[in-house]
N, C-alpha and C positions, 0 to 999 in steps of 0.2 A: 705528518697529515696526509688525510687522502686526496687521490685525486680526482677523486669527481665528485661532481655537486650535489647536493643536497637544498628542495628550495619544495615549498608548496604544493604537494600535491593534487591537482582534481581529477575531480568526480572521479571521471570515465577513465583515468591512467590505474585509481583504486582498484574497480570495479573488474577492471581486465588485468591488475597484480594479484587481487582476489582466486579471483576464476582460474588465475595461471595457478596457482598453488590448490584447488580442489577446493574452496573454500564451499557453502550450500550457501545456500538460496539465505536464510537469514542473517548468517558473517556479512555476506556481500550489502548485504540492506545495510548492516550498524556502521558499516564501513565506509560505505556515500553518505550517512549522514554525519560519521566526523568530515568528509571530506566537503558537504554540504557548507558543516560551522569555520571551514578553516582549519582545522584540527587535524591535518594530514598531510604528512610528510613522507619524505620520498629520495633516496642516492641513485641516479639517472646515470644510466649511462648509454650513453649512442641513444640519446632521448626515450629510452626504456628503463622505467625503477626498478632498481634490482638492491635494494630496502627499505621495508616499510615501517611507520612507525603513525598508530595511530592512538586520538586521545580523544576521551569524553566526557567534557564537563558539567557539568551539576552544578546548583550553587553554592554550594559550597565543599565542592569538592576536584581534584582533578586525578584523572582514572587513565595511568598508559596504561591500557589490554595491548597490547599488540606491539612487538619490538621483534623483527623479520628484514634479517640478511641471506642472501640468498650464499647456498654453500659455495661457490666459488667466487664469490665477496668477503668472505669474513678476512679475521687480523687486522683489517686497511685503515682497521680505528670509523668503520660507516655502524655502528650502533649505538658509540658514544655523540659520536655528533649528532646523531639522529634524537639520542634522551634529550641526550644539554640542551636542544630545541622544543620536541617537549615542555621537559619540566619549567622552561623559560616563561612560555605563557600563561603561568599560575600571575595569582596577584595575590600572595598569601596564605589560603585558605589549599587544607591542608591535602595534602597530593599521595597516590598509591601505585602503585610498580604491580602487577600483576606478569608473576617469569615460569613458565615450568618448572618442574620441581628438575629435571633434568638436562635445566639449559643455564646450566654455571656461567655461561661468557655474562645473557641479561641477568642471573641474580648477582655476578660482580658486581659494574654495569648501576646496577642501581645501591648500592652498595658502597659505590663508592662516590657518589652522589649523595650520600650519609641519607639514603633513607635505613629504620631498620625493618630489620621481617618481622612479620607482625603476627598471622596469620596461616597455616596450612587453607587451604583448597582442595578439596575431592569431587571431582564430580564422575553421578554415580547413572549409571545402562541397566535397563533391565525390561524384563517382561512383564507388563503389567500381575500384581497379583488378581485370583478369579475376585472376585463382585463378591461372595458371599463373607471372604474370608477380610476386607475393603471394610464394607456393610459394619462387621461385628466391630471391628476398630475403633471407624466414626461415631460411633450408639455411646462408647467409653463411660466415663464419668459425667462431666460437661450436658449440657441442653445449649449447644449454642440455634440462636438465627441465625437466620443465612441468606444476604439478599445479592443485588447484582450490584459490585463499586462501580460505585458513581464518581468521578468526580468532583462533579457539582455537587453534591450532594454532600459526600464523606470526605473528602477534600478535608475541613481542617483539624477528622480525626488520623487520617489518617499520614499526615504530616506528624500529627505529635505522636503517633508508632513508631514514623521516621527520624526525628529528631533523636526521641530517646534508644535506639533499634543502634542507627547509622551515625548517630550525632548531630544529623539534620536533618531540614525536609528535604524530600525534592519534587514538587509540584511537574515541572520539564519532563521526568524522568516517566515519572505517570503515564503521561499523553504519551510518549514512546511503547512503556509495557501492553496501554491500548489500544495501541491503531491492530494488534493481529492477533488479539487472545483475552479468557472469559473472565474479568475480572473475580472473588467474590470477598464481596463485608462479613465477619463474622462478629456477631453481637452478644454477647451472656447478663441476663438481666436487664438489659437494654444498653447495654454500654458495648462500643466498639470494641472489638480481645484485637484483631487481628485480618490481617488483608490477602489475596494469597491470590494466582496469575496461573492458568493453565493454555496452552496452544495445541491449534491440531497437529502439529507434529513428532506431538508426546514434553514438550520441556515444560515443567512444574519451575514456577516460581518468574518473579521474586515471591518469597513470601519473608512473613514480617507477623511475631505474636505479643503479647503485653507476659505473657507469662511459657514458659518451659514445657510446662506441667502442661499447656494443649497442643502441644506437637502433633502425638503420636493420631489423636481421634483431625485434625486439619490439617493433617497429608491426606489421612486417608475420605478424609472427605473429598481434597484436591483431586485424587483417583480417583476417584469415586463418579466427577463430575469431569475427569477427563474419560474416557468409556463410555458416558454415557452421552455426552455432549456431541465429543469426537468421534467415535471410535476403535481408538486410540488402544492397540494392542503392548505397546510398552511407554519408556519415559525415561527422562531422567532429570539433575537437575543438581544446582553447584551445591554445595554442606558448608563451611567451614568446621573446623577436626573439633571446635568446643563443644560446636552445636552434635552435645554427646547425645542425647533424646532421639535426638530425627538420623544423625550418622548410625544408630545401632538398626532402629528400628527398618529406615533402609533395608539397611540389608541380610535383616530379619527376612525381609519381606522379597529376597530372593535377588537386589539390585547389587550389584560389583561395581566397585573403583577402578574408571580405566580412565582416570588419565589425575594426576596431581601437579596444580600451581602451589606456591606460594605469593602473597602481598608484602609488600616489605613500603612504607611510607612515611610516615611524619610524627601517626600517631596508630595508636590500633583503632577496630568497630567499638565501641563502645561495650555492648551487647550481642557480641558474636553468637550466642546460644538461642540465641531470640531469631534470629536469621537466615537466610538458604536466599538465593541467586540465580542464575536459568540460564545468563551470556557469559563468557572471558573475556570480551568488548563494554561490558557496561556492569555485570557484577550486580 
């Protein structure tokens, strides 16, 4: 049994912990969101957090996106205690844990908690292709109409698509996405078929589409919007390995795999081949 206290972590302590570990502004913002929601726990040594877990709860999913123990305090049971606390906050909804593919300790802890490996997620980064190349891809076989995504006007369509792709609707998540992103709604012959978000820091996602066949055009259109709206020169996104079309397209466009994580959970995403995420703390 560890001699360290495990307790809810205040927002200021979470922010300080994340800054100490070199997290960027979006990392810190999302971590602070978890703390404000009462979903951050830390192991504390002499009043200072030395291990942290962060949970994000959607309407019907519990997602553990961070489980970190400082190197000098590992092998003392802290990770196990923090994960137990995090998973115990659920009330029967599906649970997912994200862990770096090379974090064998976190993977073992999640597996020992009864969670199965469900998906491999790759983080892709790179310079944006030339606009003329993207425009050729965006032209494609389908003639999409594009509108600005509005949660009030399009909320019902977005919920239905999320239920199909992720297994549940998550309107609260979309309020977070809209906070700092430009949302795009795609229609085909008047039917809502996809959404995508792009951000000024170059992050693309989440994206969800009704058919994998739309992936090439929608991703290309999102990158064109990223260039034109924000003047971005690079991009990043999280792609399930199941989404072969989007993964292949991104690699062909010159993006490179920078990191890999594994999702462990009670059940797989129903249609991971029609989805891409944008950040490890919320996916």
